[in-house]
N, C-alpha and C positions, 0 to 999 in steps of 0.2 A: 581727468582734473574738475573738482571747481569752481563753479561760481563763485569769483569775493568783489566783492563792493568793501572797494576802498576810499576812506576821507579823509583830507589833511583840514584842523582845526587853523584856518586863518586866524585866530586871537591866540592861536599859539606857533604859530611856526615863524622862523626871522629870518626865513630862507637865502639858509645856512650849506646846500647844495647836496647835504650827504644822501637823500633818495635820488638827487638824480643820478649822481658817481656809482651808486651802486644799482639802482634800475630807470637806465634815462629811455625805456623804450615803455616807460609806467607814466611816469613820471614829470613836468615839466615845467618851468618857472612861468607867473602870469606875469601882465602890467606890474605889478606892485612890488616882482621881485618874492613871489612867495611861492610854490612848491602847489601844483597841484595838478591831479588824472586826467592823465588825455587817455590811456591805453590800462583796463583795467589785465589787460588779456596778454600786456608783452613782453613777459617775463614771468619763468616759474612761479610758484608760490614760495618756494621758500625762500625766495630771493625777495620779495616783495615784503613777507616778517620779519627777512633779515632789518632793509630798511628804513621797516618801522621802526625796531627796536636797535638800531642806534641814530635814529635820529634825536638831536638832545635838551629837545624841547617836547619833545612824547605827541608830536601834534596829527599823529596821523592810527586810522583807525582803520578794522580790516577786523570783517567781520564776512561770513560765510553767507554766500546770499538766496540761497535756500533754506539754510536751518537758522537763519536768525546766530548763528553761534559767531560771539567774539570769540576769533584767534589772536587778537593785540589788541590795545593793554591787557 
């Protein structure tokens, strides 16, 4: 299992919670009701990538932490 770096662009996030619904072990809302990553190992990679793809504002970026390869977008 590869390590992932997952970030949420708060300039884009509107807090619709799509990522929380798909990967609740990875994402949560912060005090501003925007998504944030609290456990990048909280779901399988395929689920994390699905959550990123379903973000309506494309606010989620997923990178291979070891190689730096961008997995999404």
